[in-house]
N, C-alpha and C positions, 0 to 999 in steps of 0.2 A: 379535453380535460387539461387543466393547468397543473404544473408541479406545485404541490403544497404538502403540508404535514400529512403523514400517513398515506402517501401515494407511493407506488412502486415506479421508479424511473429507470428506463433502459436507455443506455448511451452507447454510441461508438465514440472512441477517443484516441488521441495521440498524446503521449507524454514525451517531452523533449527537454534538453537543458538549454541554457541561453545561447549556446554556440550553435543550436539548431540540430544537434545530434539526437536522432530518434531513439528513445530508450525503451518504449513499449507502445503498442497500438492494438486497436481492435477495429479493423477497417470495415468489416462486414457484420450484418445482423447476427450471423451465427457465432461471431466472436464478441458480441456486445456484452456489456456488464449491466446488472440491475442492482439497485439498492433501495432500501426503505428510507424515504425522505422525511426529515423532521427531527434531526438531532440524535440519531441512533448510531453514529460513528461508522456508517457504511461507506462513506466517501470523505474526502478532505472537507472540513467545515467551510473553507473559503469557496470551494467549488459548489457545495450545497447552497450556500448563500447566494451565489451568482445564478443558480438555476431556479431559485424561488420565483414562481409566477410564470415561468417559461412554458411553451407549448411544444407539441410534436413538430419537428422540423427546425426548431430554433437551435442556433449554435452559440456556444459560449467559449471564450478564451480567458483563462485565469493564469496570471503569473504569481507563483507562490515563492516567497522567501523561505529559507530553510526552516525557520521557526514554525511555519504554517504547512510544511510538507513533512520531511523526515527528520527534522531537527538539525541543530548544529553538530558538527563533528566533535566528539569528545575523545581526546587523546588518552584519557584514563581508561577507556574501554579497549585499548590495544594492549594485549598482554603477551608475554613470552613465557611459555610453560615448558617443563621438562618433557622430553619426547616420550619417556616411559609411561606417562599418564594417558597416552592416546593409543588406540588400536594400531596394530602393525599396518593395517590397510589404509591408514590415514593419508590423504593427498590434499594438495592445495585446492581450495574451492569447496571442500567438504564443510558441513555445518554441524555444530554441536550446541546443545542447550546447556546453559550454566548460569550461575549467579555471580555477579561481581563481588569482590571481597567486602564483607560487612553488610551484604544486602540479601533480602529474601526474595527479591524480584529476579526471575529468570529471564535471560536474554538469549537470542540466537547468535552464536559466535561463528564466524567464517574463518577457516584456515587460510591465511594470506602468505605464509612463508614457512619453510621447514629446513632444518639441518639435521645432521645425525643425532644431535643432542637436544634440540629445541623445536618447539612448534609455536609460531606466532598466530594468535587468533585476534579477531577484531569484532567487538560487540556492536559496532555502529551499523546502521542500515547502509547498504552500498551507496545509496543516494544522499546520505547525510551530508549536510554542509552545502548542498547545491540549491540554487534557485531554479525552479522548474516551471515549465509552461504546460498547462493542461488544456488541450483544445478538444472540445466535445460537441456532439450533436445529439439532441433528444430524439429518439426513434419511437418511444412508446411511454405513455403515462397511464396508469390504471389505479383504481382504489386498492389499497392493501387489504388483505383478508384479516380477520380477527386473529388467526394463528400467526400471521406474519408480524402484526403489531405486538402480540404477546411475546414472540421470540426475538423481536428487534431486528429482523432481516428479511430480505426477499426470499421466497421459495420458488422452485420450479426452474424453467428455462432461464439461464443467465444468472440465477440466484443460488441460494444454498439448498442442497438436497439432504433431507434427513434419512 
């Protein structure tokens, strides 16, 4: 079966930056990822486009500029907040949900620095601003169920579990 709209595609993959640093991977079938193919936002659109028409065993390498991966780095999403606004247990690396000033859209902010008086949080994705290489291999393709299409994502092994 070929990768096409409304198929569930299962991949093993490696994500790296252009320096070759491995950022994330799923080397084995037990670590594989599955997504609903056909514009459901389950995977990067450029990767989905490259996988169209592929078969089990096919490999694809896609280099994604920031705008097609996690976006450009936005310095306005870096904020310094008063320490008293955060729990006492706050540490660098913790994440908090919040909305940028004047926005109703919530972002995930990561604590990047702290002093006794301030906490610096960054609303950018950690990989924002980076050109990334997505190297994957198709290990399974099957028709999506009606429930998967209705929900807009893969269910079961390697997919979403309700």
